[in-house]
N, C-alpha and C positions, 0 to 999 in steps of 0.2 A: 676167709679163714676164720674158723671159730676160735674164740678166746677161751681157754680152758679154766677160767675162773669166773666168779660172779662179776657182772659188769660194774656193780657198785664198789667192788674191791680193787678194780684196776687202778684207780687214782691213788688210793692209800698205798698200794704196792709200789707204784711208780715213785711216790714220795719217799717211801722207805728206802728204795734202791738208790734214788738220786742223792739222798742224804749220806748213804754209805760211800758213794763215789766222791761226793764233796769233801767228806771227812778224811778220805784216804786218796785224795787226788794224785799225790806224788806217785804212789804205787800203781795206780791205774794208768797214769800217763807214761810211766816207765814200761808198763806192759804193752801199751799202744798209744801213740800220739792222738788217736781218735778221741780219747778221753781228755778233755781240756775244759777250760772255763767256757769257751764258746759252745762246747757240747752240752754243758749244764744249762746254759742260757737257752739253747734251742729246746732242751728237754723241758724246761720251765714253761716255754711257750706252748709246747704240745700238751702239757698238763693243764694249762689254762683253757685250752680249746675243749678238752674233755670235761673240765669242770663246768664250763658254760653249757655243754650239751646235757650234762647230768643234773643241771640245776634248774628245774622248772620254776623254782621260786624267783630266780633272777629274771626270767622272761616275764613271769606274771607281774613282778614289780615294775618292769619297764612298761607293760601294758596298762597297769594301774596309773602310772605317771602320765602316759600318753592320753588316756581317757580323761584324766583330771584336767590336763591342758585344754583339751577340746571342750570340756564342760565349762571351764573358766572363761574361755573365749566366747562361748555361746551366751553365758550369763552377762557378759559385757555388752551384749546387744540390747539388753532390756531398756536402759535409759534412752538411747537414741531412737529406739523403736517406738517408745511411748510418745516421744516428741513428734516423730514423723506421723504417727497415727492421729495425733491431735490436729495437725495441719490437713490431713486427708479428710477427717470428719468435718472440719471447717469449710473445706472446698467441695463437699459432697455434691452440691448442685451444679458444679462446673466441671466435674471430672468426666473422663471418657468412659469410665466403667463405674459400677456401684462400689461402694466402700468395701463390702465383704469380698469382692473379687481380689482385692489387694492381698488378702490372706494373712492378716495379722494374727488371727487366732491359731492358724496352722503353724506359723513360726513359733509362737509361744508354746504351743503343744510340744513341738520338737525340742525346744529348750528344756522344758520340764522333764521330758522323757529321756533327754540326753541323746537323741537321734541326730547325730552329726550329718549324716547323709541327707535325711529329710530336711533338716535345718538349712543346709546349703541350697537345696533345690527351691524351697519355699522362699528363702530370703532373696535368691537371685531373681525369682519371678516378681517379688514385691519391688525390688529395686528397679526392675525393668519398667514396671507401671509407674513408679515414682518419676523415672526419667521421662517417660512419655507425657506425664502431666506436670513436668517441672515448672513451667511458667506459671501455672495456676497455683501450685503449692508455694512457690517462692513469693508470690503476691500475698499469700496469707502469712508469710513470715519464716518459711522454711529456709534454713541456712545450708550452704553447700558443705559446711563442716560436718553437719549431721549425716549427710549422704556419704561423705568421704569416710567417716568413721565406720559406718555400716559396710561400706565396700572393703575397707581394710579387714574388718572382722570376717567377711565372706572369704577373702583371699587367704587369711590365716587359717580359717576352717578347712579350706581345700588343701593347704599345705600340710597341716597337722594330720588330717585324715589320710593323706597319701603317705606320710612318714610312718603312720601306724600300720597301714597296709603293707608297706615295704618291709617293716620289721617282722610282720607275721609271715610273709613270703620267705624272708631270710631264715627264719626259724624253721620253717618247713623244709627248706633246702638243706639246712644244717642237719636236721634229723635224717634226711635221705642220705646225706653224705657221711653220716657218723661212723659207718662201718670202716671206712678208710682211715678216719682219724683214730678210732679205737685200736685198730690193727697196727697202726704206725707206732702208737705208744707201747703196745704189748711187745712189738718187735724190739724196742729199746729195752724193755724189762728183761726179755730173754737174753739180749746182748750183754747186759750188765751181770745177770746171774751167771752166764757162761764164763765171762771174764773173771768174776769174783772167785768162782770155784778154782779156776786155773791159777790165779794169783796166790790163793791161801791154802790150797790142798796140802802142800808139804811145808810151807813156811809157818802157817798158823791154822792148823786143822779146825780149831774151835770156831773160827770165823766162817768156815764153809757153810754151816747151817743157815747163816744170815743171808745166803744167796741161793737158798733152796726154796722152791715154791711152796712145798708142803709146810715147812717151818714158818715161813712168812705169813701164810694164810692162817695157820693155827694160832700164831701169836697175836695177829690182828683181831681175830674173832674172839680170842680169850680176853684181850684188852677191852674190846667193845662190850662184851657181856659183863665184865667186871665194872665198867663205867656205868652201864645201865642199872646194875644192881645197887651200886653206890648211890646213884641219883634217886632211886626209889626209896632207899633207906633214909635219905636226908629229910 
């Protein structure tokens, strides 16, 4: 079902109408018990869902935070990584592979670029080689705590990357499902407008316009234009 107003005007209209119901709840409840406190609560929930769908800034903010958590976690690997590298270099003549095969430079490159996926793969390979050569490295002074710390960082990286991916998939699904959410809120708007006209048509005719789509949209657009004009003049 196509909504006969601009999508960005749906939420302001719903807020306008819900305020009218809230301020005149006794009259609406007398007209129909459907209009109650629980109705308003449900309507608020629907508005919040639409707000989230129409707010890319909110999603972008979440992604920025998720990326920063990944970044901070990767940066935390630098100190133990430096220590581990020191022991690998000291044991170079006794290792099963050459020092460069451990891939320290690759891990550091991923940290610098913020590549969480590449970081996870490179660090996992590095830790596997460290485990394979654990007896030699421990003889040089490597502590199990250093390896444990890097393993924790690797696990956290996996969990944070998965959480970020889940958030992206959830957003994509929300966008796909948004027609149903938008239509549901518009259905409530139509319901309130219809009830408002019937309640006030003969009791308070001046109120009827507040439940008329054309008047609501015209008023909202005028207020928005006036606010922009005022902001420019400040």
